[in-house]
N, CA, C and O atoms as a GROMACS GRO file, in nm:
protein
  276
    1MET      N    1   0.085  -0.117   0.000
    1MET     CA    2   0.000   0.000   0.000
    1MET      C    3   0.090   0.123   0.000
    1MET      O    4   0.187   0.131   0.075
    2SER      N    5   0.057   0.216  -0.083
    2SER     CA    6   0.138   0.337  -0.093
    2SER      C    7   0.101   0.434   0.020
    2SER      O    8  -0.010   0.426   0.074
    3PRO      N    9   0.191   0.526   0.055
    3PRO     CA   10   0.160   0.623   0.162
    3PRO      C   11   0.042   0.712   0.126
    3PRO      O   12  -0.034   0.751   0.215
    4ALA      N   13   0.024   0.745  -0.002
    4ALA     CA   14  -0.088   0.830  -0.041
    4ALA      C   15  -0.220   0.757  -0.024
    4ALA      O   16  -0.322   0.819   0.007
    5ALA      N   17  -0.221   0.625  -0.045
    5ALA     CA   18  -0.343   0.547  -0.028
    5ALA      C   19  -0.375   0.529   0.119
    5ALA      O   20  -0.492   0.525   0.158
    6ALA      N   21  -0.271   0.518   0.202
    6ALA     CA   22  -0.293   0.499   0.345
    6ALA      C   23  -0.346   0.626   0.410
    6ALA      O   24  -0.432   0.620   0.498
    7LEU      N   25  -0.297   0.740   0.366
    7LEU     CA   26  -0.342   0.869   0.420
    7LEU      C   27  -0.390   0.956   0.305
    7LEU      O   28  -0.311   1.033   0.250
    8PRO      N   29  -0.516   0.945   0.267
    8PRO     CA   30  -0.562   1.019   0.149
    8PRO      C   31  -0.555   1.171   0.166
    8PRO      O   32  -0.551   1.243   0.066
    9MET      N   33  -0.552   1.220   0.288
    9MET     CA   34  -0.548   1.365   0.309
    9MET      C   35  -0.405   1.416   0.326
    9MET      O   36  -0.385   1.536   0.342
   10ALA      N   37  -0.307   1.328   0.323
   10ALA     CA   38  -0.170   1.367   0.354
   10ALA      C   39  -0.111   1.462   0.252
   10ALA      O   40  -0.031   1.549   0.287
   11ASP      N   41  -0.149   1.448   0.127
   11ASP     CA   42  -0.088   1.531   0.025
   11ASP      C   43  -0.168   1.659  -0.004
   11ASP      O   44  -0.126   1.740  -0.087
   12GLN      N   45  -0.279   1.677   0.062
   12GLN     CA   46  -0.360   1.797   0.038
   12GLN      C   47  -0.326   1.903   0.142
   12GLN      O   48  -0.302   1.874   0.259
   13ARG      N   49  -0.326   2.027   0.096
   13ARG     CA   50  -0.306   2.137   0.190
   13ARG      C   51  -0.432   2.152   0.275
   13ARG      O   52  -0.543   2.125   0.229
   14ARG      N   53  -0.414   2.196   0.396
   14ARG     CA   54  -0.528   2.209   0.485
   14ARG      C   55  -0.617   2.326   0.443
   14ARG      O   56  -0.739   2.310   0.436
   15PHE      N   57  -0.558   2.441   0.416
   15PHE     CA   58  -0.633   2.557   0.372
   15PHE      C   59  -0.572   2.606   0.242
   15PHE      O   60  -0.450   2.613   0.228
   16GLY      N   61  -0.658   2.639   0.148
   16GLY     CA   62  -0.610   2.700   0.026
   16GLY      C   63  -0.607   2.851   0.043
   16GLY      O   64  -0.657   2.905   0.142
   17ALA      N   65  -0.548   2.919  -0.054
   17ALA     CA   66  -0.539   3.065  -0.047
   17ALA      C   67  -0.677   3.128  -0.048
   17ALA      O   68  -0.701   3.229   0.019
   18ARG      N   69  -0.768   3.069  -0.123
   18ARG     CA   70  -0.904   3.125  -0.131
   18ARG      C   71  -0.975   3.113   0.004
   18ARG      O   72  -1.042   3.207   0.048
   19GLU      N   73  -0.960   2.998   0.068
   19GLU     CA   74  -1.027   2.979   0.198
   19GLU      C   75  -0.965   3.069   0.305
   19GLU      O   76  -1.036   3.121   0.391
   20ILE      N   77  -0.835   3.086   0.300
   20ILE     CA   78  -0.769   3.177   0.395
   20ILE      C   79  -0.819   3.319   0.374
   20ILE      O   80  -0.839   3.393   0.470
   21ALA      N   81  -0.840   3.359   0.248
   21ALA     CA   82  -0.892   3.493   0.220
   21ALA      C   83  -1.034   3.508   0.275
   21ALA      O   84  -1.068   3.614   0.328
   22TRP      N   85  -1.117   3.405   0.262
   22TRP     CA   86  -1.253   3.411   0.317
   22TRP      C   87  -1.250   3.426   0.469
   22TRP      O   88  -1.324   3.507   0.525
   23TRP      N   89  -1.164   3.347   0.536
   23TRP     CA   90  -1.155   3.356   0.681
   23TRP      C   91  -1.100   3.490   0.725
   23TRP      O   92  -1.147   3.547   0.824
   24ALA      N   93  -1.003   3.542   0.653
   24ALA     CA   94  -0.948   3.674   0.688
   24ALA      C   95  -1.053   3.783   0.668
   24ALA      O   96  -1.062   3.875   0.749
   25GLY      N   97  -1.132   3.772   0.562
   25GLY     CA   98  -1.240   3.869   0.540
   25GLY      C   99  -1.345   3.863   0.649
   25GLY      O  100  -1.394   3.966   0.695
   26ALA      N  101  -1.381   3.741   0.691
   26ALA     CA  102  -1.479   3.725   0.798
   26ALA      C  103  -1.426   3.782   0.929
   26ALA      O  104  -1.499   3.847   1.004
   27ALA      N  105  -1.298   3.758   0.957
   27ALA     CA  106  -1.238   3.812   1.080
   27ALA      C  107  -1.235   3.964   1.076
   27ALA      O  108  -1.261   4.029   1.177
   28ALA      N  109  -1.203   4.021   0.960
   28ALA     CA  110  -1.201   4.167   0.947
   28ALA      C  111  -1.341   4.224   0.965
   28ALA      O  112  -1.357   4.330   1.027
   29LEU      N  113  -1.442   4.156   0.912
   29LEU     CA  114  -1.580   4.203   0.926
   29LEU      C  115  -1.623   4.202   1.073
   29LEU      O  116  -1.685   4.298   1.120
   30VAL      N  117  -1.591   4.096   1.144
   30VAL     CA  118  -1.626   4.088   1.286
   30VAL      C  119  -1.552   4.194   1.366
   30VAL      O  120  -1.609   4.258   1.454
   31LEU      N  121  -1.425   4.215   1.335
   31LEU     CA  122  -1.346   4.317   1.404
   31LEU      C  123  -1.403   4.456   1.379
   31LEU      O  124  -1.411   4.537   1.471
   32MET      N  125  -1.442   4.484   1.255
   32MET     CA  126  -1.501   4.616   1.224
   32MET      C  127  -1.635   4.634   1.294
   32MET      O  128  -1.667   4.744   1.340
   33ALA      N  129  -1.715   4.527   1.303
   33ALA     CA  130  -1.844   4.537   1.372
   33ALA      C  131  -1.823   4.567   1.520
   33ALA      O  132  -1.893   4.651   1.577
   34HIS      N  133  -1.727   4.500   1.582
   34HIS     CA  134  -1.700   4.528   1.724
   34HIS      C  135  -1.647   4.670   1.743
   34HIS      O  136  -1.685   4.737   1.839
   35ALA      N  137  -1.562   4.714   1.654
   35ALA     CA  138  -1.509   4.850   1.664
   35ALA      C  139  -1.620   4.953   1.646
   35ALA      O  140  -1.620   5.055   1.715
   36ALA      N  141  -1.714   4.928   1.554
   36ALA     CA  142  -1.824   5.021   1.532
   36ALA      C  143  -1.914   5.030   1.654
   36ALA      O  144  -1.957   5.139   1.692
   37VAL      N  145  -1.943   4.917   1.716
   37VAL     CA  146  -2.027   4.919   1.836
   37VAL      C  147  -1.954   4.990   1.950
   37VAL      O  148  -2.014   5.068   2.023
   38GLY      N  149  -1.825   4.964   1.965
   38GLY     CA  150  -1.747   5.033   2.068
   38GLY      C  151  -1.743   5.182   2.046
   38GLY      O  152  -1.753   5.259   2.142
   39TYR      N  153  -1.727   5.224   1.921
   39TYR     CA  154  -1.725   5.367   1.890
   39TYR      C  155  -1.861   5.431   1.918
   39TYR      O  156  -1.868   5.542   1.969
   40ALA      N  157  -1.969   5.360   1.884
   40ALA     CA  158  -2.103   5.413   1.907
   40ALA      C  159  -2.133   5.423   2.057
   40ALA      O  160  -2.208   5.511   2.099
   41MET      N  161  -2.076   5.334   2.136
   41MET     CA  162  -2.103   5.333   2.280
   41MET      C  163  -2.024   5.440   2.356
   41MET      O  164  -2.052   5.463   2.473
   42GLN      N  165  -1.927   5.504   2.292
   42GLN     CA  166  -1.847   5.604   2.362
   42GLN      C  167  -1.931   5.722   2.411
   42GLN      O  168  -1.908   5.772   2.521
   43GLY      N  169  -2.026   5.766   2.333
   43GLY     CA  170  -2.106   5.881   2.370
   43GLY      C  171  -2.234   5.845   2.442
   43GLY      O  172  -2.313   5.933   2.477
   44TRP      N  173  -2.256   5.717   2.466
   44TRP     CA  174  -2.380   5.673   2.529
   44TRP      C  175  -2.374   5.700   2.678
   44TRP      O  176  -2.277   5.664   2.745
   45ARG      N  177  -2.476   5.760   2.728
   45ARG     CA  178  -2.488   5.785   2.872
   45ARG      C  179  -2.624   5.730   2.917
   45ARG      O  180  -2.723   5.745   2.845
   46PRO      N  181  -2.630   5.670   3.033
   46PRO     CA  182  -2.759   5.622   3.081
   46PRO      C  183  -2.853   5.739   3.109
   46PRO      O  184  -2.808   5.850   3.141
   47ALA      N  185  -2.980   5.715   3.098
   47ALA     CA  186  -3.079   5.819   3.122
   47ALA      C  187  -3.071   5.866   3.266
   47ALA      O  188  -3.055   5.786   3.358
   48GLU      N  189  -3.081   5.996   3.285
   48GLU     CA  190  -3.079   6.052   3.420
   48GLU      C  191  -3.209   6.014   3.491
   48GLU      O  192  -3.317   6.025   3.432
   49PRO      N  193  -3.201   5.970   3.614
   49PRO     CA  194  -3.324   5.935   3.685
   49PRO      C  195  -3.407   6.060   3.710
   49PRO      O  196  -3.353   6.167   3.740
   50ASP      N  197  -3.536   6.048   3.699
   50ASP     CA  198  -3.626   6.162   3.715
   50ASP      C  199  -3.684   6.168   3.856
   50ASP      O  200  -3.795   6.217   3.875
   51GLY      N  201  -3.612   6.121   3.952
   51GLY     CA  202  -3.660   6.126   4.089
   51GLY      C  203  -3.707   5.990   4.138
   51GLY      O  204  -3.746   5.976   4.254
   52GLY      N  205  -3.704   5.893   4.054
   52GLY     CA  206  -3.742   5.758   4.094
   52GLY      C  207  -3.892   5.738   4.090
   52GLY      O  208  -3.965   5.821   4.038
   53PRO      N  209  -3.936   5.627   4.144
   53PRO     CA  210  -4.079   5.597   4.143
   53PRO      C  211  -4.153   5.691   4.239
   53PRO      O  212  -4.092   5.745   4.332
   54PRO      N  213  -4.281   5.709   4.218
   54PRO     CA  214  -4.357   5.796   4.308
   54PRO      C  215  -4.358   5.738   4.450
   54PRO      O  216  -4.350   5.617   4.470
   55GLN      N  217  -4.368   5.828   4.545
   55GLN     CA  218  -4.370   5.786   4.685
   55GLN      C  219  -4.496   5.707   4.715
   55GLN      O  220  -4.600   5.726   4.652
   56ALA      N  221  -4.486   5.620   4.812
   56ALA     CA  222  -4.601   5.541   4.852
   56ALA      C  223  -4.706   5.632   4.917
   56ALA      O  224  -4.672   5.726   4.988
   57GLN      N  225  -4.830   5.601   4.891
   57GLN     CA  226  -4.938   5.681   4.950
   57GLN      C  227  -4.954   5.642   5.097
   57GLN      O  228  -4.956   5.523   5.131
   58VAL      N  229  -4.967   5.742   5.180
   58VAL     CA  230  -4.985   5.718   5.323
   58VAL      C  231  -5.121   5.774   5.362
   58VAL      O  232  -5.152   5.890   5.336
   59ILE      N  233  -5.200   5.690   5.424
   59ILE     CA  234  -5.332   5.733   5.472
   59ILE      C  235  -5.329   5.723   5.624
   59ILE      O  236  -5.310   5.616   5.680
   60GLU      N  237  -5.349   5.837   5.689
   60GLU     CA  238  -5.350   5.837   5.834
   60GLU      C  239  -5.493   5.818   5.882
   60GLU      O  240  -5.584   5.891   5.843
   61LEU      N  241  -5.509   5.719   5.965
   61LEU     CA  242  -5.642   5.688   6.018
   61LEU      C  243  -5.646   5.722   6.166
   61LEU      O  244  -5.548   5.705   6.239
   62SER      N  245  -5.760   5.772   6.208
   62SER     CA  246  -5.776   5.798   6.351
   62SER      C  247  -5.807   5.665   6.419
   62SER      O  248  -5.863   5.574   6.358
   63PRO      N  249  -5.771   5.654   6.547
   63PRO     CA  250  -5.799   5.528   6.615
   63PRO      C  251  -5.950   5.503   6.624
   63PRO      O  252  -6.030   5.595   6.634
   64MET      N  253  -5.982   5.376   6.618
   64MET     CA  254  -6.125   5.341   6.624
   64MET      C  255  -6.175   5.361   6.767
   64MET      O  256  -6.109   5.324   6.864
   65ALA      N  257  -6.291   5.419   6.777
   65ALA     CA  258  -6.352   5.439   6.909
   65ALA      C  259  -6.427   5.312   6.946
   65ALA      O  260  -6.518   5.269   6.875
   66LEU      N  261  -6.388   5.254   7.058
   66LEU     CA  262  -6.456   5.132   7.102
   66LEU      C  263  -6.551   5.168   7.216
   66LEU      O  264  -6.514   5.240   7.308
   67THR      N  265  -6.669   5.118   7.208
   67THR     CA  266  -6.766   5.141   7.316
   67THR      C  267  -6.759   5.022   7.412
   67THR      O  268  -6.748   4.907   7.369
   68PRO      N  269  -6.766   5.050   7.542
   68PRO     CA  270  -6.763   4.937   7.635
   68PRO      C  271  -6.890   4.854   7.621
   68PRO      O  272  -7.000   4.906   7.598
   69ALA      N  273  -6.874   4.727   7.635
   69ALA     CA  274  -6.988   4.638   7.617
   69ALA      C  275  -7.067   4.615   7.741
   69ALA      O  276  -7.166   4.541   7.739
   0.00000   0.00000   0.00000
């Protein structure tokens, strides 16, 4: 048995120039997307609180008058 028959993938390159170009383009696209989001987030500020939620309503009740039984 010849070495090429024993290892059919042995003589093939793992990545061709075209595939390397595709991967490099994809990596550049992802890097640019991350950079764009980072640049857009530089001027972002959280909304200023407007005093928070409204205060709880308080109802003052007078004590109940109990009549002796």
